C-alpha positions in Angstrom: -69.7 41.7 158.2 -70.6 39.9 154.9 -68.1 37.3 153.6 -66.0 38.6 150.8 -66.3 36.4 147.7 -63.4 35.6 145.4 -63.8 34.9 141.7 -61.5 32.3 140.1 -60.8 30.9 136.7 -60.0 27.2 136.9 -58.8 24.6 134.4 -61.8 22.5 133.7 -60.3 20.2 131.1 -57.0 19.7 129.4 -56.9 21.3 125.9 -56.2 19.4 122.7 -54.5 21.8 120.4 -55.4 25.4 120.9 -57.3 25.9 124.1 -60.9 27.1 124.0 -63.2 28.8 126.5 -64.7 25.4 127.2 -61.5 24.3 128.9 -62.0 26.9 131.6 -64.5 27.4 134.4 -65.4 30.6 136.3 -66.3 30.0 139.9 -67.0 32.1 143.0 -65.8 31.0 146.4 -65.7 32.6 149.9 -62.4 33.9 151.3 -61.3 32.5 154.6 -60.7 34.8 157.6 -57.1 36.0 158.1 -54.7 34.2 160.4 -51.5 35.5 161.9 -48.9 36.3 159.3 -51.5 36.5 156.4 -52.7 39.3 154.3 -55.8 39.7 152.1 -55.0 41.1 148.6 -57.0 42.4 145.7 -55.7 41.8 142.2 -54.8 44.9 140.2 -53.0 43.3 137.2 -53.0 39.6 136.2 -50.3 38.1 133.9 -51.1 35.8 131.0 -48.1 34.0 129.5 -47.4 31.5 126.7 -45.7 29.0 129.1 -49.1 28.5 130.8 -50.2 26.5 127.8 -47.6 23.9 128.6 -48.8 23.5 132.1 -52.3 22.8 130.9 -51.0 19.5 129.5 -50.0 16.4 131.5 -46.7 15.9 129.8 -43.6 16.2 131.9 -42.0 19.6 132.0 -39.8 21.8 134.1 -42.8 22.6 136.4 -45.8 20.3 137.4 -48.9 20.6 135.2 -51.9 22.6 136.5 -54.3 20.5 138.4 -57.9 20.2 137.1 -60.5 22.2 138.9 -57.9 24.5 140.4 -57.1 28.2 139.6 -54.5 28.9 136.9 -51.4 30.0 138.8 -49.3 32.9 137.6 -48.0 36.3 138.4 -50.3 39.0 139.9 -49.7 42.6 141.1 -52.1 43.2 143.9 -53.0 45.6 146.7 -53.1 44.7 150.4 -56.6 45.4 151.7 -56.4 43.7 155.1 -53.4 42.5 157.0 -52.3 40.4 160.0 -48.7 40.7 159.2 -46.3 43.3 160.8 -44.4 43.4 157.5 -47.3 44.6 155.2 -49.7 47.5 155.6 -53.0 48.2 153.9 -52.3 49.9 150.6 -49.0 48.1 149.9 -48.6 47.0 146.3 -47.2 43.4 146.2 -46.2 40.8 143.7 -48.0 37.4 144.1 -48.2 34.1 142.3 -51.7 33.0 143.0 -52.8 33.6 139.4 -56.3 34.0 137.8 -58.3 35.2 140.8 -59.7 38.5 141.9 -58.6 38.2 145.6 -56.5 35.9 147.7 -55.5 35.2 151.3 -51.7 34.7 151.2 -49.0 34.2 153.8 -46.5 37.0 154.1 -43.7 34.7 152.9 -45.4 34.3 149.5 -45.4 37.9 148.4 -43.0 40.8 148.1 -43.4 44.5 148.0 -43.2 46.5 144.8 -41.8 50.0 144.8 -44.4 52.1 142.9 -41.9 55.0 142.5 -39.5 52.8 140.5 -41.8 52.4 137.5 -45.6 51.7 136.9 -46.6 48.8 139.0 -47.6 46.7 136.0 -43.9 46.5 135.0 -43.4 44.0 137.9 -45.0 41.5 135.6 -43.1 42.7 132.5 -39.9 44.6 132.0 -39.0 44.5 135.7 -40.5 41.0 136.2 -40.3 37.6 134.8 -40.1 38.6 131.1 -37.4 41.2 131.7 -35.4 38.9 133.8 -35.8 36.1 131.2 -34.4 38.4 128.5 -31.6 39.7 130.8 -30.2 36.4 131.9 -30.9 34.4 128.8 -29.2 36.9 126.5 -26.3 37.9 128.7 -25.5 34.6 130.4 -26.0 32.3 127.5 -26.1 34.5 124.4 -23.2 36.8 125.5 -23.5 39.3 122.6 -20.4 41.2 121.7 -19.8 44.5 120.0 -20.6 44.2 116.3 -22.1 40.7 116.4 -25.5 39.9 114.8 -28.2 38.9 117.3 -31.5 37.5 115.9 -34.6 37.3 118.2 -37.8 35.5 117.3 -41.1 36.6 118.9 -39.4 40.0 118.8 -42.5 42.0 119.6 -43.4 40.0 122.6 -42.7 40.8 126.3 -39.3 39.0 126.3 -38.3 39.5 122.7 -38.4 43.3 122.6 -36.3 43.5 125.8 -33.8 41.0 124.4 -33.3 43.2 121.3 -32.8 46.4 123.2 -30.3 44.8 125.6 -28.4 43.5 122.6 -28.3 47.1 121.2 -27.1 48.4 124.5 -24.2 45.8 124.2 -23.4 47.1 120.7 -24.8 44.3 118.6 -26.6 44.5 115.3 -30.2 43.3 116.0 -32.6 41.5 113.7 -36.1 40.7 114.9 -38.7 38.4 113.6 -42.4 39.4 114.2 -45.8 38.8 112.7 -47.2 42.1 111.4 -46.2 45.3 109.7 -47.2 47.3 112.7 -44.9 45.3 114.9 -42.1 45.6 112.3 -42.5 49.4 112.3 -42.6 49.6 116.1 -39.4 47.5 116.5 -37.4 49.5 113.9 -38.8 53.0 114.4 -39.3 53.0 118.2 -36.8 50.5 119.5 -34.0 50.8 117.0 -33.8 47.2 115.7 -31.6 47.2 112.6 -33.9 44.9 110.6 -37.1 43.1 111.2 -38.6 40.2 109.2 -42.4 39.8 109.0 -42.6 36.0 108.9 -46.2 36.1 107.8 -45.5 38.0 104.6 -42.1 36.5 103.8 -42.6 33.8 101.1 -39.1 32.4 101.8 -37.9 32.7 105.4 -34.5 31.3 104.6 -33.8 33.9 102.0 -35.3 36.6 104.3 -32.9 35.7 107.1 -29.9 35.6 104.6 -30.8 39.1 103.5 -31.3 40.5 107.0 -28.1 38.8 108.2 -25.5 39.1 105.5 -22.7 38.4 108.0 -24.4 35.4 109.5 -25.9 34.9 112.9 -23.9 35.0 116.1 -26.7 34.8 118.7 -30.2 33.5 118.1 -32.6 34.0 121.0 -35.3 31.5 120.3 -38.8 32.2 121.6 -40.8 30.3 119.0 -39.2 27.2 117.5 -40.7 25.6 114.4 -40.0 26.7 110.8 -38.8 30.2 111.9 -36.0 28.6 114.0 -35.2 26.2 111.2 -34.6 29.2 108.9 -32.4 31.0 111.4 -30.3 28.0 112.3 -29.3 27.6 108.7 -27.2 30.8 109.0 -25.1 30.3 112.1 -21.6 31.5 112.4 -18.8 29.6 114.1 -19.2 29.8 117.8 -22.8 30.9 117.7 -24.9 30.8 120.9 -28.6 29.9 120.9 -30.5 30.5 124.2 -33.8 28.5 124.0 -36.4 30.5 125.9 -39.8 29.3 124.4 -41.3 27.3 121.6 -44.7 29.0 121.2 -45.1 27.7 117.6 -45.2 24.1 119.0 -47.3 24.5 122.2 -50.7 23.7 120.5 -49.5 20.9 118.2 -51.5 17.7 118.6 -48.6 15.5 117.4 -44.9 15.7 118.0 -43.1 18.2 115.8 -40.7 16.8 113.2 -38.2 19.2 111.7 -34.6 19.4 110.4 -32.0 17.8 112.7 -29.9 20.6 114.2 -26.9 18.5 115.5 -24.9 18.8 112.3 -25.2 22.6 112.3 -24.2 22.8 115.9 -21.2 20.5 115.2 -20.0 22.3 112.1 -20.2 25.7 113.7 -19.1 24.6 117.2 -22.3 26.3 118.4 -23.9 26.2 121.8 -27.7 25.6 122.1 -28.9 25.8 125.7 -32.4 25.8 127.2 -33.0 27.8 130.3 -35.7 28.7 132.9 -35.6 32.1 134.5 -36.0 30.5 137.9 -32.5 29.1 137.5 -31.3 32.6 138.2 -33.4 33.3 141.2 -30.4 34.1 143.4 -29.5 36.9 141.0 -32.9 38.4 140.5 -31.9 41.5 142.6 -29.0 42.2 140.2 -31.3 41.8 137.2 -34.1 44.0 138.4 -31.6 46.7 139.5 -29.9 46.8 136.1 -33.2 46.7 134.1 -34.7 49.5 136.3 -31.6 51.6 135.7 -31.9 51.1 131.9 -35.6 52.0 132.0 -35.0 55.2 134.1 -32.1 56.2 131.8 -34.4 55.8 128.8 -32.2 53.1 127.3 -34.9 50.4 127.7 -38.4 51.0 126.5 -41.4 48.7 127.2 -44.8 48.2 125.8 -47.9 46.7 127.4 -51.1 45.4 125.9 -53.7 45.7 128.6 -57.1 43.9 128.4 -59.6 45.3 130.9 -61.9 43.2 133.1 -61.3 39.9 134.9 -64.0 38.2 132.6 -61.6 38.8 129.7 -58.7 36.9 131.1 -59.1 33.8 129.0 -59.5 35.7 125.8 -56.3 37.7 126.6 -54.5 34.4 127.1 -55.8 33.0 123.8 -54.7 36.1 122.0 -51.1 35.3 122.7 -51.3 32.5 120.1 -52.6 34.7 117.3 -50.1 37.5 118.0 -52.6 40.0 119.2 -50.3 41.5 121.8 -47.5 44.0 121.4 -45.1 43.6 124.4 -46.4 42.3 127.7 -50.0 41.0 127.7 -51.8 41.9 130.9 -55.3 41.9 132.4 -56.3 44.9 134.5 -58.9 43.6 137.0 
């Protein structure tokens, strides 16, 4: 029987500024034979996410940086094609974390089954996966939106942002999104029911745009982007505002440290809470989150959108597209 080959995308060099194709390397390696307790899986969907950019640098963060000449780790939905585990059968659909590879040999403890009858299997990387859980816990545990409050979410057309906005609507809040194209503005208002959306690329004065969209001020700001967008929102906080810090995509590719307005005075004046969080902090409660998100999806209260790029060879381009706003909702690669 011929040896099955595995294609990988490895980090060849650490990017300076926006990554390029030259920072990555495509390689082909043989897969080892299975041992007891292991399964061979074939990738169906690969996740590309903004946080991956941070792991390509050597600076200290909440997770170790990617090692050079190793595959980019991340979420994958895969199918079991061979098994030496009593807990997994050929054909099972599973969630893995081995990243940008076409295949992998993994131990049974490193994967979990996905229920294909719950929702499309790709949602295990989106609304019923890390982005959905990030939105759920960040908004409800830190943001704590109440009936009638104003919730602002930046990166509102992304995988996390659009879920945040819809959960806030479920909780009775008034929701204002910030996005980067008229098509995204239309989708968020017409399809998802956002009360107002600011196109930051066509707004000459973001401060004024936020003031107009939030005449009663901002009670919750779910920050996905940082930078000048966040500066504009933070100028309109209400007393007791809550600010979950989820991501800072506007800063990830900067070559020098960002310098902006100091936020401490705003936080002090308004007795506001600003808290960074990582979805892994809530791992003990993932079952709760997935159960509630799935119920909202099945009830039609929570919609999701995916941007799917086809072909493993296009994985890097799909990742780079995140930084120019090409995706609507969750960005995925279908292998």
